[in-house]
C-alpha positions as CSV (number, residue, x, y, z in Angstrom):
1,M,-4.1,21.1,32.3
2,K,-5.3,24.1,30.2
3,A,-7.7,23.1,27.5
4,I,-6.9,23.7,23.9
5,R,-9.3,26.3,22.6
6,V,-10.7,25.5,19.1
7,V,-12.8,27.3,16.6
8,V,-14.4,25.2,13.8
9,V,-15.0,26.8,10.4
10,D,-16.9,25.1,7.6
11,D,-19.6,26.4,5.3
12,H,-22.0,23.5,6.3
13,R,-23.5,23.8,9.7
14,I,-24.0,20.0,10.0
15,V,-20.3,19.5,9.4
16,R,-19.3,22.1,12.0
17,R,-21.6,20.4,14.5
18,A,-20.2,16.9,13.7
19,I,-16.6,18.1,14.1
20,R,-17.5,19.9,17.3
21,A,-19.1,16.8,18.7
22,L,-16.0,14.7,17.9
23,L,-13.6,17.2,19.4
24,E,-15.7,17.7,22.6
25,R,-15.4,14.0,23.3
26,E,-11.6,14.5,23.7
27,R,-10.2,15.5,27.1
28,G,-8.2,18.7,27.0
29,I,-10.1,20.2,24.0
30,R,-12.7,22.9,24.3
31,V,-14.6,24.2,21.2
32,V,-15.1,27.9,21.9
33,G,-16.8,28.8,18.6
34,E,-18.1,27.9,15.2
35,A,-18.3,29.9,12.0
36,A,-19.1,29.8,8.3
37,D,-16.2,30.6,6.1
38,R,-17.1,34.3,5.7
39,Q,-17.1,34.7,9.5
40,A,-13.9,32.8,10.2
41,L,-11.6,35.8,11.0
42,A,-14.3,37.5,13.0
43,A,-14.7,34.3,15.1
44,V,-11.0,34.1,15.7
45,A,-10.9,37.7,16.8
46,R,-13.9,37.1,19.1
47,H,-12.8,33.8,20.6
48,H,-9.0,33.9,20.5
49,P,-8.6,30.1,19.9
50,D,-5.3,28.2,20.1
51,V,-6.3,26.2,17.0
52,L,-8.6,26.9,14.0
53,V,-10.1,23.8,12.2
54,L,-10.8,25.0,8.7
55,D,-12.2,23.5,5.5
56,V,-9.6,24.0,2.7
57,G,-12.4,24.1,0.1
58,A,-14.5,26.8,1.6
59,P,-16.7,28.4,-1.2
60,G,-16.4,32.0,-0.2
61,P,-12.9,33.1,0.7
62,T,-11.0,29.8,0.3
63,G,-9.6,28.0,3.3
64,L,-6.1,28.8,2.0
65,R,-6.9,32.5,1.8
66,I,-8.4,32.5,5.3
67,A,-5.3,30.6,6.6
68,G,-3.0,33.2,5.0
69,R,-4.9,36.1,6.6
70,L,-4.9,34.4,9.9
71,R,-1.1,33.8,9.8
72,A,-0.6,37.5,9.2
73,R,-2.9,38.6,12.0
74,R,-2.4,35.8,14.6
75,P,0.8,33.8,13.8
76,D,0.6,31.8,17.0
77,T,-2.8,30.3,16.2
78,G,-2.5,26.8,14.9
79,I,-4.4,25.8,11.8
80,V,-5.8,22.3,10.9
81,M,-7.0,22.1,7.3
82,L,-9.6,19.6,6.4
83,C,-10.2,18.4,2.8
84,M,-12.7,15.9,1.5
85,H,-10.6,14.9,-1.5
86,P,-7.6,12.5,-1.3
87,H,-4.3,14.3,-1.7
88,D,-0.8,13.0,-1.5
89,G,1.2,16.2,-1.4
90,P,1.1,19.6,0.2
91,V,-1.9,21.9,-0.4
92,G,-1.4,25.1,-2.4
């Protein structure tokens, strides 16, 4: 089975490391990179992940803006958006 390649993006290093640790415990998932929000698209270009795990509330370019740019450049890359605030509806 081919591992799912993941890049984790969050502006807090400790959060990136925690998400990485959780994901690496799962069979079939390989974290291939981490980045702060401003380096997200460069990390995707460098690592070619299957999935980007992204903080929706990134303080630089917002997670939504990063996701939009990623969709335009690499439409086959999946995106998982994380949010620390409870929300009942779609983001955006």
